[in-house]
N, C-alpha and C positions, 0 to 999 in steps of 0.2 A: 504494500500500500504506500501511496505517496500523498503528501498534503502540502499545500502552499498557503502562506499567510502574507498578505500585502496590505499595508495601511499607508495612505498618503493624505497629507494635509496641504491645501493650497488656498490662496486668497487672491483674486484678481484686484489690481489697483488701477482704477480708471483715471485717465488724465484730465478729462473735462467733466462729462456728465456721468452719473452713476448708472451702470449697466448699459452704456451706449458709447461707442467710439473706441479709441485706442486704449489698450490696457497692457500692463506688465503683471505677470502672475508667477511669483516665486512658489516653489513647492518643495516639500521634504517628505521622506517616507522611510519605512523600514520593510524589509522583505525577508521571509524565512521560507526556504525551499528545502524540502526533505523528501528523499526518494526511498526511505526505509533503511538506507545504509549510512552509517555515521560518517563514512569517508566522503560521501557525496553531498552532505548537508551544506547549505550556504546561508550565511547571514549577511545581508547587504543593507547599507544605508543609501538612500537615494537623495540627491540634491539636484534641483533643476530650476529652469525658468523658461517662461514662454512670453513672447511679444505677440500681440494680436489685435484684432479689431472686431467689434460686435456692433451690428446694426439692428435697430428696432424700427420698423415702419409703423405708420398710423393704423394700418390694418391689423397689426399684431404679429406679422411675419417677422421672424428673427433669423439672422445668420451670424455665426461666429467662426472666425478663422484665426489660427495662430501657429507659429513655428518657434522652436527653441532648441535648447540642448540640455541634457541631463547627464549626471555622472553617478554610476553605481560604485560605491566604495565597499569592497569585500572586507568584512570585519575579521574573518578567519584567515585570510591570506592576502598580503599586500599586492601580490602579482595579479589578483583577480579584478582590480579596478579597471573600469572602462567607461568611455563616453558614448552617448547615444543621442541621435536626433529625436526630437519630440514634435508632435503635430496635433492639431485640433481642428476639426471641421464639424460644425453643428448647424442644423436647419430645424427651425421649430416655430411655434406659435405661442404668443404670450396672451393671457386672458386679462 
């Protein structure tokens, strides 16, 4: 049996209006990956950020786009650190 735990916390910071326009979103997280073998278990800390834009039209239609970078820091092994691109695309409707 294998199990994964992943917890992330992020908060978008908008430059002009709340929930509309350009934003910066820092995020941090922890990840525990276990395949049932103690030699394969990984404990990672995640640090990342996203720059993006969110538009809300009068009709309620919303679009969010963003790109950024994140870094996984392996707590168990220093050689396991790596960078990864991040992205975000959302289409929705606000009531």
